[in-house]
N, CA, C, O and the ligand as a Tripos MOL2 file, in Angstrom:
@<TRIPOS>MOLECULE
protein
  301   299    76     0     0
PROTEIN
NO_CHARGES

@<TRIPOS>ATOM
      1 N           0.8490   -1.2120    0.0000 N.3       1 MET1
      2 CA          0.0000    0.0000    0.0000 C.3       1 MET1
      3 C           0.8690    1.2410    0.0000 C.2       1 MET1
      4 O           1.8960    1.2940    0.6760 O.2       1 MET1
      5 N           0.4620    2.2100   -0.7410 N.am      2 PRO2
      6 CA          1.2720    3.4340   -0.8230 C.3       2 PRO2
      7 C           1.1070    4.3180    0.4020 C.2       2 PRO2
      8 O           0.0380    4.8760    0.6510 O.2       2 PRO2
      9 N           2.1580    4.4280    1.1390 N.am      3 LEU3
     10 CA          2.1410    5.2800    2.3220 C.3       3 LEU3
     11 C           3.0010    6.5070    2.0400 C.2       3 LEU3
     12 O           4.1900    6.3970    1.7410 O.2       3 LEU3
     13 N           2.3820    7.6630    2.1420 N.am      4 PHE4
     14 CA          3.1130    8.8880    1.8610 C.3       4 PHE4
     15 C           3.1590    9.7780    3.0940 C.2       4 PHE4
     16 O           2.2920    9.7280    3.9660 O.2       4 PHE4
     17 N           4.1890   10.5800    3.1290 N.am      5 GLU5
     18 CA          4.2960   11.5410    4.2220 C.3       5 GLU5
     19 C           3.9880   12.9230    3.6850 C.2       5 GLU5
     20 O           4.4960   13.3330    2.6400 O.2       5 GLU5
     21 N           3.1560   13.6260    4.4130 N.am      6 TYR6
     22 CA          2.7510   14.9540    3.9760 C.3       6 TYR6
     23 C           3.0730   15.9930    5.0460 C.2       6 TYR6
     24 O           3.1440   15.6940    6.2380 O.2       6 TYR6
     25 N           3.2610   17.2080    4.5810 N.am      7 VAL7
     26 CA          3.3580   18.3400    5.4880 C.3       7 VAL7
     27 C           2.2640   19.3220    5.1070 C.2       7 VAL7
     28 O           2.1720   19.7330    3.9510 O.2       7 VAL7
     29 N           1.4460   19.6940    6.0570 N.am      8 CYS8
     30 CA          0.3610   20.6340    5.8050 C.3       8 CYS8
     31 C           0.9310   22.0290    5.6030 C.2       8 CYS8
     32 O           1.7130   22.5220    6.4160 O.2       8 CYS8
     33 N           0.5260   22.6550    4.5050 N.am      9 LYS9
     34 CA          1.0270   23.9980    4.2300 C.3       9 LYS9
     35 C           0.3520   25.0510    5.0930 C.2       9 LYS9
     36 O           0.8200   26.1840    5.2050 O.2       9 LYS9
     37 N          -0.7470   24.6550    5.6930 N.am     10 LYS10
     38 CA         -1.4980   25.6290    6.4770 C.3      10 LYS10
     39 C          -1.0190   25.6790    7.9320 C.2      10 LYS10
     40 O          -0.7980   26.7500    8.4980 O.2      10 LYS10
     41 N          -0.8680   24.5020    8.5090 N.am     11 CYS11
     42 CA         -0.5050   24.4870    9.9370 C.3      11 CYS11
     43 C           0.8150   23.7680   10.1940 C.2      11 CYS11
     44 O           1.2220   23.5990   11.3440 O.2      11 CYS11
     45 N           1.4870   23.3430    9.1100 N.am     12 SER12
     46 CA          2.7880   22.6890    9.2160 C.3      12 SER12
     47 C           2.7430   21.3560    9.9490 C.2      12 SER12
     48 O           3.7700   20.8510   10.4030 O.2      12 SER12
     49 N           1.5600   20.7980   10.0570 N.am     13 HIS13
     50 CA          1.4310   19.4920   10.6750 C.3      13 HIS13
     51 C           2.0150   18.4330    9.7430 C.2      13 HIS13
     52 O           1.7740   18.4500    8.5360 O.2      13 HIS13
     53 N           2.7870   17.5110   10.3240 N.am     14 GLN14
     54 CA          3.3960   16.4590    9.5180 C.3      14 GLN14
     55 C           2.7220   15.1350    9.8280 C.2      14 GLN14
     56 O           2.5380   14.7840   10.9930 O.2      14 GLN14
     57 N           2.3560   14.4050    8.7940 N.am     15 PHE15
     58 CA          1.6610   13.1410    9.0300 C.3      15 PHE15
     59 C           1.8580   12.2030    7.8620 C.2      15 PHE15
     60 O           2.2550   12.6070    6.7690 O.2      15 PHE15
     61 N           1.5700   10.9340    8.1230 N.am     16 GLU16
     62 CA          1.6320    9.9340    7.0710 C.3      16 GLU16
     63 C           0.2200    9.5290    6.6960 C.2      16 GLU16
     64 O          -0.6560    9.4370    7.5550 O.2      16 GLU16
     65 N           0.0020    9.2880    5.4150 N.am     17 ALA17
     66 CA         -1.3290    8.9200    4.9700 C.3      17 ALA17
     67 C          -1.2520    7.8250    3.9250 C.2      17 ALA17
     68 O          -0.3830    7.8390    3.0530 O.2      17 ALA17
     69 N          -2.1670    6.8830    4.0210 N.am     18 LEU18
     70 CA         -2.3180    5.8870    2.9810 C.3      18 LEU18
     71 C          -3.1750    6.4830    1.8770 C.2      18 LEU18
     72 O          -4.2780    6.9670    2.1320 O.2      18 LEU18
     73 N          -2.6750    6.4480    0.6650 N.am     19 VAL19
     74 CA         -3.4140    7.0510   -0.4380 C.3      19 VAL19
     75 C          -3.9560    5.9510   -1.3390 C.2      19 VAL19
     76 O          -3.2000    5.2070   -1.9620 O.2      19 VAL19
     77 N          -5.2530    5.8650   -1.3930 N.am     20 MET20
     78 CA         -5.9130    4.8680   -2.2270 C.3      20 MET20
     79 C          -6.4220    5.5360   -3.4980 C.2      20 MET20
     80 O          -7.2110    6.4790   -3.4330 O.2      20 MET20
     81 N          -5.9840    5.0620   -4.6270 N.am     21 GLY21
     82 CA         -6.4890    5.5820   -5.8860 C.3      21 GLY21
     83 C          -6.2360    7.0630   -6.0290 C.2      21 GLY21
     84 O          -5.0960    7.5230   -5.9610 O.2      21 GLY21
     85 N          -7.3050    7.8050   -6.2270 N.am     22 THR22
     86 CA         -7.1550    9.2320   -6.4800 C.3      22 THR22
     87 C          -7.6350   10.0890   -5.3180 C.2      22 THR22
     88 O          -7.7560   11.3070   -5.4500 O.2      22 THR22
     89 N          -7.9090    9.4580   -4.1800 N.am     23 THR23
     90 CA         -8.3630   10.2520   -3.0460 C.3      23 THR23
     91 C          -7.2220   11.0930   -2.5020 C.2      23 THR23
     92 O          -6.0920   10.6250   -2.3610 O.2      23 THR23
     93 N          -7.5370   12.3180   -2.2060 N.am     24 ASN24
     94 CA         -6.5370   13.1960   -1.6260 C.3      24 ASN24
     95 C          -6.6960   13.2230   -0.1140 C.2      24 ASN24
     96 O          -7.8020   13.3880    0.4010 O.2      24 ASN24
     97 N          -5.6010   13.0630    0.5810 N.am     25 PRO25
     98 CA         -5.6890   13.1150    2.0420 C.3      25 PRO25
     99 C          -5.9010   14.5360    2.5470 C.2      25 PRO25
    100 O          -5.6020   15.5140    1.8620 O.2      25 PRO25
    101 N          -6.4120   14.6150    3.7320 N.am     26 THR26
    102 CA         -6.5610   15.9280    4.3560 C.3      26 THR26
    103 C          -5.7690   15.9600    5.6550 C.2      26 THR26
    104 O          -5.5210   14.9340    6.2870 O.2      26 THR26
    105 N          -5.3920   17.1390    6.0180 N.am     27 CYS27
    106 CA         -4.6330   17.3000    7.2570 C.3      27 CYS27
    107 C          -5.4990   16.8720    8.4410 C.2      27 CYS27
    108 O          -6.6090   17.3780    8.6090 O.2      27 CYS27
    109 N          -5.0010   15.9440    9.2620 N.am     28 PRO28
    110 CA         -5.7830   15.4970   10.4140 C.3      28 PRO28
    111 C          -5.8900   16.5670   11.4980 C.2      28 PRO28
    112 O          -6.6730   16.4410   12.4390 O.2      28 PRO28
    113 N          -5.1070   17.5970   11.3500 N.am     29 SER29
    114 CA         -5.1040   18.6350   12.3750 C.3      29 SER29
    115 C          -6.0780   19.7690   12.0490 C.2      29 SER29
    116 O          -6.8120   20.2400   12.9180 O.2      29 SER29
    117 N          -6.0740   20.2020   10.7750 N.am     30 CYS30
    118 CA         -6.9160   21.3470   10.4200 C.3      30 CYS30
    119 C          -7.8120   21.0600    9.2150 C.2      30 CYS30
    120 O          -8.5300   21.9460    8.7500 O.2      30 CYS30
    121 N          -7.7710   19.8190    8.7060 N.am     31 GLN31
    122 CA         -8.5960   19.4020    7.5710 C.3      31 GLN31
    123 C          -8.2920   20.1480    6.2840 C.2      31 GLN31
    124 O          -9.0960   20.1230    5.3520 O.2      31 GLN31
    125 N          -7.1690   20.7970    6.2180 N.am     32 SER32
    126 CA         -6.7970   21.4680    4.9830 C.3      32 SER32
    127 C          -6.3520   20.4570    3.9400 C.2      32 SER32
    128 O          -5.8190   19.4000    4.2770 O.2      32 SER32
    129 N          -6.5720   20.7830    2.6780 N.am     33 LYS33
    130 CA         -6.1000   19.9070    1.6110 C.3      33 LYS33
    131 C          -4.8710   20.4640    0.9240 C.2      33 LYS33
    132 O          -4.3940   19.9030   -0.0630 O.2      33 LYS33
    133 N          -4.3660   21.5470    1.4350 N.am     34 LYS34
    134 CA         -3.1330   22.0980    0.8750 C.3      34 LYS34
    135 C          -1.9480   21.4090    1.5440 C.2      34 LYS34
    136 O          -1.4330   21.8450    2.5740 O.2      34 LYS34
    137 N          -1.5430   20.3140    0.9090 N.am     35 LEU35
    138 CA         -0.5040   19.5000    1.4990 C.3      35 LEU35
    139 C           0.6990   19.4070    0.5770 C.2      35 LEU35
    140 O           0.5840   19.5230   -0.6430 O.2      35 LEU35
    141 N           1.8180   19.2030    1.1710 N.am     36 GLU36
    142 CA          3.0180   19.0080    0.3820 C.3      36 GLU36
    143 C           3.5060   17.5960    0.6140 C.2      36 GLU36
    144 O           3.7940   17.1930    1.7400 O.2      36 GLU36
    145 N           3.5930   16.8560   -0.4720 N.am     37 LYS37
    146 CA          4.0190   15.4660   -0.3330 C.3      37 LYS37
    147 C           5.5270   15.3940   -0.1380 C.2      37 LYS37
    148 O           6.2950   15.9910   -0.8920 O.2      37 LYS37
    149 N           5.9270   14.6680    0.8640 N.am     38 GLN38
    150 CA          7.3450   14.4800    1.1130 C.3      38 GLN38
    151 C           7.8300   13.2470    0.3640 C.2      38 GLN38
    152 O           7.0960   12.2710    0.2090 O.2      38 GLN38
    153 N           9.0530   13.3000   -0.0910 N.am     39 LEU39
    154 CA          9.6040   12.1790   -0.8410 C.3      39 LEU39
    155 C          10.5580   11.3610    0.0290 C.2      39 LEU39
    156 O          10.9530   11.7640    1.1230 O.2      39 LEU39
    157 N          10.8980   10.2220   -0.4980 N.am     40 SER40
    158 CA         11.8840    9.3410    0.1310 C.3      40 SER40
    159 C          11.5740    9.0450    1.5870 C.2      40 SER40
    160 O          12.3460    9.3840    2.4840 O.2      40 SER40
    161 N          10.4510    8.4190    1.8020 N.am     41 VAL41
    162 CA         10.0780    8.0160    3.1540 C.3      41 VAL41
    163 C          10.2600    6.5120    3.3200 C.2      41 VAL41
    164 O           9.9090    5.9420    4.3530 O.2      41 VAL41
    165 N          10.8100    5.8840    2.2970 N.am     42 PHE42
    166 CA         10.8800    4.4330    2.2630 C.3      42 PHE42
    167 C          11.5740    3.8530    3.4940 C.2      42 PHE42
    168 O          12.7710    4.0460    3.7030 O.2      42 PHE42
    169 N          10.8060    3.1510    4.2850 N.am     43 ALA43
    170 CA         11.3440    2.3410    5.3740 C.3      43 ALA43
    171 C          12.1580    3.1400    6.3730 C.2      43 ALA43
    172 O          13.0000    2.5770    7.0730 O.2      43 ALA43
    173 N          11.9250    4.4290    6.4520 N.am     44 VAL44
    174 CA         12.6980    5.2330    7.3890 C.3      44 VAL44
    175 C          12.3310    4.8880    8.8240 C.2      44 VAL44
    176 O          13.1900    4.7980    9.7020 O.2      44 VAL44
    177 N          11.0360    4.6980    9.0400 N.am     45 SER45
    178 CA         10.5800    4.4900   10.4170 C.3      45 SER45
    179 C          10.8900    3.0960   10.9230 C.2      45 SER45
    180 O          10.8210    2.8530   12.1280 O.2      45 SER45
    181 N          11.2330    2.1660   10.0270 N.am     46 SER46
    182 CA         11.4770    0.8150   10.4820 C.3      46 SER46
    183 C          12.9460    0.5770   10.8310 C.2      46 SER46
    184 O          13.3100   -0.4990   11.3060 O.2      46 SER46
    185 N          13.7770    1.5750   10.5960 N.am     47 ARG47
    186 CA         15.1820    1.4310   10.9460 C.3      47 ARG47
    187 C          15.3940    1.8310   12.4030 C.2      47 ARG47
    188 O          14.5190    2.4320   13.0270 O.2      47 ARG47
    189 N          16.5380    1.4990   12.9210 N.am     48 GLY48
    190 CA         16.8320    1.9040   14.2900 C.3      48 GLY48
    191 C          17.1150    0.7230   15.1930 C.2      48 GLY48
    192 O          17.9630    0.8140   16.0820 O.2      48 GLY48
    193 N          16.4200   -0.3850   14.9830 N.am     49 GLY49
    194 CA         16.7110   -1.5560   15.7790 C.3      49 GLY49
    195 C          17.9350   -2.2660   15.2380 C.2      49 GLY49
    196 O          18.0790   -2.4150   14.0250 O.2      49 GLY49
    197 N          18.7990   -2.6980   16.1020 N.am     50 ASN50
    198 CA         19.9720   -3.4100   15.5920 C.3      50 ASN50
    199 C          19.8980   -4.8840   15.9750 C.2      50 ASN50
    200 O          19.5570   -5.2470   17.1010 O.2      50 ASN50
    201 N          20.2240   -5.6930   15.0190 N.am     51 ASP51
    202 CA         20.1910   -7.1280   15.2540 C.3      51 ASP51
    203 C          21.5570   -7.5820   15.7530 C.2      51 ASP51
    204 O          22.4770   -7.8120   14.9680 O.2      51 ASP51
    205 N          21.6680   -7.7050   17.0400 N.am     52 ALA52
    206 CA         22.9330   -8.1560   17.6050 C.3      52 ALA52
    207 C          23.0920   -9.6520   17.3620 C.2      52 ALA52
    208 O          22.1220  -10.4050   17.4430 O.2      52 ALA52
    209 N          24.2750  -10.0640   17.0760 N.am     53 PRO53
    210 CA         24.4970  -11.5030   16.8820 C.3      53 PRO53
    211 C          24.1850  -12.2760   18.1570 C.2      53 PRO53
    212 O          24.5700  -11.8720   19.2540 O.2      53 PRO53
    213 N          23.4990  -13.3670   18.0000 N.am     54 ARG54
    214 CA         23.0940  -14.1340   19.1720 C.3      54 ARG54
    215 C          23.9610  -15.3820   19.3730 C.2      54 ARG54
    216 O          23.6380  -16.2370   20.1970 O.2      54 ARG54
    217 N          25.0320  -15.4820   18.6390 N.am     55 GLU55
    218 CA         25.8210  -16.7060   18.7200 C.3      55 GLU55
    219 C          26.6370  -16.7770   19.9990 C.2      55 GLU55
    220 O          27.0790  -17.8560   20.3930 O.2      55 GLU55
    221 N          26.8410  -15.6420   20.6490 N.am     56 ALA56
    222 CA         27.7320  -15.6190   21.7980 C.3      56 ALA56
    223 C          27.2330  -16.5090   22.9260 C.2      56 ALA56
    224 O          28.0310  -17.1400   23.6200 O.2      56 ALA56
    225 N          25.9070  -16.5650   23.1150 N.am     57 ALA57
    226 CA         25.3670  -17.3250   24.2400 C.3      57 ALA57
    227 C          25.0250  -18.7540   23.8490 C.2      57 ALA57
    228 O          24.6230  -19.5530   24.6950 O.2      57 ALA57
    229 N          25.1800  -19.0760   22.5860 N.am     58 ALA58
    230 CA         24.7980  -20.4100   22.1410 C.3      58 ALA58
    231 C          25.9390  -21.3960   22.3590 C.2      58 ALA58
    232 O          27.1050  -21.0050   22.4190 O.2      58 ALA58
    233 N          25.6060  -22.6430   22.4750 N.am     59 PRO59
    234 CA         26.6480  -23.6640   22.5820 C.3      59 PRO59
    235 C          27.5210  -23.6780   21.3360 C.2      59 PRO59
    236 O          27.1350  -23.1790   20.2790 O.2      59 PRO59
    237 N          28.6720  -24.2440   21.4820 N.am     60 CYS60
    238 CA         29.6080  -24.3110   20.3540 C.3      60 CYS60
    239 C          28.9100  -24.8400   19.1090 C.2      60 CYS60
    240 O          28.2560  -25.8830   19.1340 O.2      60 CYS60
    241 N          29.0640  -24.1020   18.0330 N.am     61 GLY61
    242 CA         28.3430  -24.4600   16.8220 C.3      61 GLY61
    243 C          28.8330  -25.7340   16.1690 C.2      61 GLY61
    244 O          28.0830  -26.3870   15.4430 O.2      61 GLY61
    245 N          30.0560  -26.0900   16.4110 N.am     62 THR62
    246 CA         30.6010  -27.2430   15.6910 C.3      62 THR62
    247 C          30.4900  -28.5240   16.4940 C.2      62 THR62
    248 O          30.2470  -29.5800   15.9100 O.2      62 THR62
    249 N          30.6590  -28.4780   17.8290 N.am     63 CYS63
    250 CA         30.6410  -29.7170   18.5980 C.3      63 CYS63
    251 C          29.5490  -29.7240   19.6610 C.2      63 CYS63
    252 O          29.3580  -30.7430   20.3260 O.2      63 CYS63
    253 N          28.8220  -28.6100   19.8420 N.am     64 GLY64
    254 CA         27.7660  -28.5790   20.8350 C.3      64 GLY64
    255 C          28.2680  -28.3950   22.2510 C.2      64 GLY64
    256 O          27.5180  -28.6480   23.1940 O.2      64 GLY64
    257 N          29.4850  -27.9720   22.4370 N.am     65 ASP65
    258 CA         30.0490  -27.7620   23.7710 C.3      65 ASP65
    259 C          29.2600  -26.6740   24.5090 C.2      65 ASP65
    260 O          29.1690  -25.5530   24.0100 O.2      65 ASP65
    261 N          28.6940  -26.9700   25.6690 N.am     66 PRO66
    262 CA         27.8590  -25.9820   26.3780 C.3      66 PRO66
    263 C          28.6540  -24.8220   26.9590 C.2      66 PRO66
    264 O          28.0550  -23.8480   27.4160 O.2      66 PRO66
    265 N          29.9680  -24.8910   26.9580 N.am     67 ARG67
    266 CA         30.7590  -23.8010   27.5100 C.3      67 ARG67
    267 C          30.8260  -22.6140   26.5810 C.2      67 ARG67
    268 O          31.2610  -21.5390   26.9960 O.2      67 ARG67
    269 N          30.4040  -22.7720   25.3180 N.am     68 GLY68
    270 CA         30.3760  -21.6350   24.4140 C.3      68 GLY68
    271 C          31.1670  -21.8950   23.1570 C.2      68 GLY68
    272 O          31.8380  -22.9180   23.0170 O.2      68 GLY68
    273 N          31.0730  -20.9440   22.2420 N.am     69 PRO69
    274 CA         31.7420  -21.0930   20.9380 C.3      69 PRO69
    275 C          33.2460  -21.1560   21.1130 C.2      69 PRO69
    276 O          33.8270  -20.3510   21.8400 O.2      69 PRO69
    277 N          33.8420  -22.0610   20.4840 N.am     70 GLY70
    278 CA         35.2940  -22.1770   20.5210 C.3      70 GLY70
    279 C          35.8200  -22.8700   21.7500 C.2      70 GLY70
    280 O          37.0290  -23.0740   21.8620 O.2      70 GLY70
    281 N          34.9520  -23.2450   22.6850 N.am     71 ALA71
    282 CA         35.4070  -23.8660   23.9230 C.3      71 ALA71
    283 C          36.0710  -25.2210   23.6650 C.2      71 ALA71
    284 O          36.9880  -25.6310   24.3780 O.2      71 ALA71
    285 N          35.5870  -25.8910   22.6400 N.am     72 CYS72
    286 CA         36.1420  -27.1960   22.3440 C.3      72 CYS72
    287 C          37.5780  -27.0880   21.8440 C.2      72 CYS72
    288 O          38.3330  -28.0600   21.8890 O.2      72 CYS72
    289 N          37.9520  -25.9010   21.3670 N.am     73 ALA73
    290 CA         39.3000  -25.7250   20.8310 C.3      73 ALA73
    291 C          40.3000  -25.4020   21.9390 C.2      73 ALA73
    292 O          41.5050  -25.3630   21.6900 O.2      73 ALA73
    293 N          39.8120  -25.1700   23.1620 N.am     74 LEU74
    294 CA         40.6890  -24.7640   24.2530 C.3      74 LEU74
    295 C          41.2870  -25.9570   24.9820 C.2      74 LEU74
    296 O          42.1760  -25.7800   25.8150 O.2      74 LEU74
    297 N          40.8330  -27.1420   24.6980 N.am     75 ASN75
    298 CA         41.3360  -28.3030   25.4340 C.3      75 ASN75
    299 C          42.8080  -28.5680   25.1760 C.2      75 ASN75
    300 O          43.3710  -29.5130   25.7280 O.2      75 ASN75
    301 ZN         -3.0780   21.3840    8.7850 Zn       76 ZN76
@<TRIPOS>BOND
     1     1     2 1
     2     2     3 1
     3     3     4 2
     4     3     5 am
     5     5     6 1
     6     6     7 1
     7     7     8 2
     8     7     9 am
     9     9    10 1
    10    10    11 1
    11    11    12 2
    12    11    13 am
    13    13    14 1
    14    14    15 1
    15    15    16 2
    16    15    17 am
    17    17    18 1
    18    18    19 1
    19    19    20 2
    20    19    21 am
    21    21    22 1
    22    22    23 1
    23    23    24 2
    24    23    25 am
    25    25    26 1
    26    26    27 1
    27    27    28 2
    28    27    29 am
    29    29    30 1
    30    30    31 1
    31    31    32 2
    32    31    33 am
    33    33    34 1
    34    34    35 1
    35    35    36 2
    36    35    37 am
    37    37    38 1
    38    38    39 1
    39    39    40 2
    40    39    41 am
    41    41    42 1
    42    42    43 1
    43    43    44 2
    44    43    45 am
    45    45    46 1
    46    46    47 1
    47    47    48 2
    48    47    49 am
    49    49    50 1
    50    50    51 1
    51    51    52 2
    52    51    53 am
    53    53    54 1
    54    54    55 1
    55    55    56 2
    56    55    57 am
    57    57    58 1
    58    58    59 1
    59    59    60 2
    60    59    61 am
    61    61    62 1
    62    62    63 1
    63    63    64 2
    64    63    65 am
    65    65    66 1
    66    66    67 1
    67    67    68 2
    68    67    69 am
    69    69    70 1
    70    70    71 1
    71    71    72 2
    72    71    73 am
    73    73    74 1
    74    74    75 1
    75    75    76 2
    76    75    77 am
    77    77    78 1
    78    78    79 1
    79    79    80 2
    80    79    81 am
    81    81    82 1
    82    82    83 1
    83    83    84 2
    84    83    85 am
    85    85    86 1
    86    86    87 1
    87    87    88 2
    88    87    89 am
    89    89    90 1
    90    90    91 1
    91    91    92 2
    92    91    93 am
    93    93    94 1
    94    94    95 1
    95    95    96 2
    96    95    97 am
    97    97    98 1
    98    98    99 1
    99    99   100 2
   100    99   101 am
   101   101   102 1
   102   102   103 1
   103   103   104 2
   104   103   105 am
   105   105   106 1
   106   106   107 1
   107   107   108 2
   108   107   109 am
   109   109   110 1
   110   110   111 1
   111   111   112 2
   112   111   113 am
   113   113   114 1
   114   114   115 1
   115   115   116 2
   116   115   117 am
   117   117   118 1
   118   118   119 1
   119   119   120 2
   120   119   121 am
   121   121   122 1
   122   122   123 1
   123   123   124 2
   124   123   125 am
   125   125   126 1
   126   126   127 1
   127   127   128 2
   128   127   129 am
   129   129   130 1
   130   130   131 1
   131   131   132 2
   132   131   133 am
   133   133   134 1
   134   134   135 1
   135   135   136 2
   136   135   137 am
   137   137   138 1
   138   138   139 1
   139   139   140 2
   140   139   141 am
   141   141   142 1
   142   142   143 1
   143   143   144 2
   144   143   145 am
   145   145   146 1
   146   146   147 1
   147   147   148 2
   148   147   149 am
   149   149   150 1
   150   150   151 1
   151   151   152 2
   152   151   153 am
   153   153   154 1
   154   154   155 1
   155   155   156 2
   156   155   157 am
   157   157   158 1
   158   158   159 1
   159   159   160 2
   160   159   161 am
   161   161   162 1
   162   162   163 1
   163   163   164 2
   164   163   165 am
   165   165   166 1
   166   166   167 1
   167   167   168 2
   168   167   169 am
   169   169   170 1
   170   170   171 1
   171   171   172 2
   172   171   173 am
   173   173   174 1
   174   174   175 1
   175   175   176 2
   176   175   177 am
   177   177   178 1
   178   178   179 1
   179   179   180 2
   180   179   181 am
   181   181   182 1
   182   182   183 1
   183   183   184 2
   184   183   185 am
   185   185   186 1
   186   186   187 1
   187   187   188 2
   188   187   189 am
   189   189   190 1
   190   190   191 1
   191   191   192 2
   192   191   193 am
   193   193   194 1
   194   194   195 1
   195   195   196 2
   196   195   197 am
   197   197   198 1
   198   198   199 1
   199   199   200 2
   200   199   201 am
   201   201   202 1
   202   202   203 1
   203   203   204 2
   204   203   205 am
   205   205   206 1
   206   206   207 1
   207   207   208 2
   208   207   209 am
   209   209   210 1
   210   210   211 1
   211   211   212 2
   212   211   213 am
   213   213   214 1
   214   214   215 1
   215   215   216 2
   216   215   217 am
   217   217   218 1
   218   218   219 1
   219   219   220 2
   220   219   221 am
   221   221   222 1
   222   222   223 1
   223   223   224 2
   224   223   225 am
   225   225   226 1
   226   226   227 1
   227   227   228 2
   228   227   229 am
   229   229   230 1
   230   230   231 1
   231   231   232 2
   232   231   233 am
   233   233   234 1
   234   234   235 1
   235   235   236 2
   236   235   237 am
   237   237   238 1
   238   238   239 1
   239   239   240 2
   240   239   241 am
   241   241   242 1
   242   242   243 1
   243   243   244 2
   244   243   245 am
   245   245   246 1
   246   246   247 1
   247   247   248 2
   248   247   249 am
   249   249   250 1
   250   250   251 1
   251   251   252 2
   252   251   253 am
   253   253   254 1
   254   254   255 1
   255   255   256 2
   256   255   257 am
   257   257   258 1
   258   258   259 1
   259   259   260 2
   260   259   261 am
   261   261   262 1
   262   262   263 1
   263   263   264 2
   264   263   265 am
   265   265   266 1
   266   266   267 1
   267   267   268 2
   268   267   269 am
   269   269   270 1
   270   270   271 1
   271   271   272 2
   272   271   273 am
   273   273   274 1
   274   274   275 1
   275   275   276 2
   276   275   277 am
   277   277   278 1
   278   278   279 1
   279   279   280 2
   280   279   281 am
   281   281   282 1
   282   282   283 1
   283   283   284 2
   284   283   285 am
   285   285   286 1
   286   286   287 1
   287   287   288 2
   288   287   289 am
   289   289   290 1
   290   290   291 1
   291   291   292 2
   292   291   293 am
   293   293   294 1
   294   294   295 1
   295   295   296 2
   296   295   297 am
   297   297   298 1
   298   298   299 1
   299   299   300 2
@<TRIPOS>SUBSTRUCTURE
     1 MET1         2 RESIDUE 1 A MET
     2 PRO2         6 RESIDUE 1 A PRO
     3 LEU3        10 RESIDUE 1 A LEU
     4 PHE4        14 RESIDUE 1 A PHE
     5 GLU5        18 RESIDUE 1 A GLU
     6 TYR6        22 RESIDUE 1 A TYR
     7 VAL7        26 RESIDUE 1 A VAL
     8 CYS8        30 RESIDUE 1 A CYS
     9 LYS9        34 RESIDUE 1 A LYS
    10 LYS10       38 RESIDUE 1 A LYS
    11 CYS11       42 RESIDUE 1 A CYS
    12 SER12       46 RESIDUE 1 A SER
    13 HIS13       50 RESIDUE 1 A HIS
    14 GLN14       54 RESIDUE 1 A GLN
    15 PHE15       58 RESIDUE 1 A PHE
    16 GLU16       62 RESIDUE 1 A GLU
    17 ALA17       66 RESIDUE 1 A ALA
    18 LEU18       70 RESIDUE 1 A LEU
    19 VAL19       74 RESIDUE 1 A VAL
    20 MET20       78 RESIDUE 1 A MET
    21 GLY21       82 RESIDUE 1 A GLY
    22 THR22       86 RESIDUE 1 A THR
    23 THR23       90 RESIDUE 1 A THR
    24 ASN24       94 RESIDUE 1 A ASN
    25 PRO25       98 RESIDUE 1 A PRO
    26 THR26      102 RESIDUE 1 A THR
    27 CYS27      106 RESIDUE 1 A CYS
    28 PRO28      110 RESIDUE 1 A PRO
    29 SER29      114 RESIDUE 1 A SER
    30 CYS30      118 RESIDUE 1 A CYS
    31 GLN31      122 RESIDUE 1 A GLN
    32 SER32      126 RESIDUE 1 A SER
    33 LYS33      130 RESIDUE 1 A LYS
    34 LYS34      134 RESIDUE 1 A LYS
    35 LEU35      138 RESIDUE 1 A LEU
    36 GLU36      142 RESIDUE 1 A GLU
    37 LYS37      146 RESIDUE 1 A LYS
    38 GLN38      150 RESIDUE 1 A GLN
    39 LEU39      154 RESIDUE 1 A LEU
    40 SER40      158 RESIDUE 1 A SER
    41 VAL41      162 RESIDUE 1 A VAL
    42 PHE42      166 RESIDUE 1 A PHE
    43 ALA43      170 RESIDUE 1 A ALA
    44 VAL44      174 RESIDUE 1 A VAL
    45 SER45      178 RESIDUE 1 A SER
    46 SER46      182 RESIDUE 1 A SER
    47 ARG47      186 RESIDUE 1 A ARG
    48 GLY48      190 RESIDUE 1 A GLY
    49 GLY49      194 RESIDUE 1 A GLY
    50 ASN50      198 RESIDUE 1 A ASN
    51 ASP51      202 RESIDUE 1 A ASP
    52 ALA52      206 RESIDUE 1 A ALA
    53 PRO53      210 RESIDUE 1 A PRO
    54 ARG54      214 RESIDUE 1 A ARG
    55 GLU55      218 RESIDUE 1 A GLU
    56 ALA56      222 RESIDUE 1 A ALA
    57 ALA57      226 RESIDUE 1 A ALA
    58 ALA58      230 RESIDUE 1 A ALA
    59 PRO59      234 RESIDUE 1 A PRO
    60 CYS60      238 RESIDUE 1 A CYS
    61 GLY61      242 RESIDUE 1 A GLY
    62 THR62      246 RESIDUE 1 A THR
    63 CYS63      250 RESIDUE 1 A CYS
    64 GLY64      254 RESIDUE 1 A GLY
    65 ASP65      258 RESIDUE 1 A ASP
    66 PRO66      262 RESIDUE 1 A PRO
    67 ARG67      266 RESIDUE 1 A ARG
    68 GLY68      270 RESIDUE 1 A GLY
    69 PRO69      274 RESIDUE 1 A PRO
    70 GLY70      278 RESIDUE 1 A GLY
    71 ALA71      282 RESIDUE 1 A ALA
    72 CYS72      286 RESIDUE 1 A CYS
    73 ALA73      290 RESIDUE 1 A ALA
    74 LEU74      294 RESIDUE 1 A LEU
    75 ASN75      298 RESIDUE 1 A ASN
    76 ZN76       301 GROUP 0 **** ****
């Protein structure tokens, strides 16, 4: 679904709107239709979380040693 970010030219309210077909969104703050469409909003809001590697707490990947990765090589 096309999700666009708009800035209201009347009250400067910023919001995101799903645009279906040819319907024009209105400002949720003042109901104005004088909006400026913002570009390049792709996946901006979904960034920020970092996927830390989880292998550190897992048993040794090669031999299953419960002491941790590489523990089997310390013998
Ligand atoms: Zn507005």
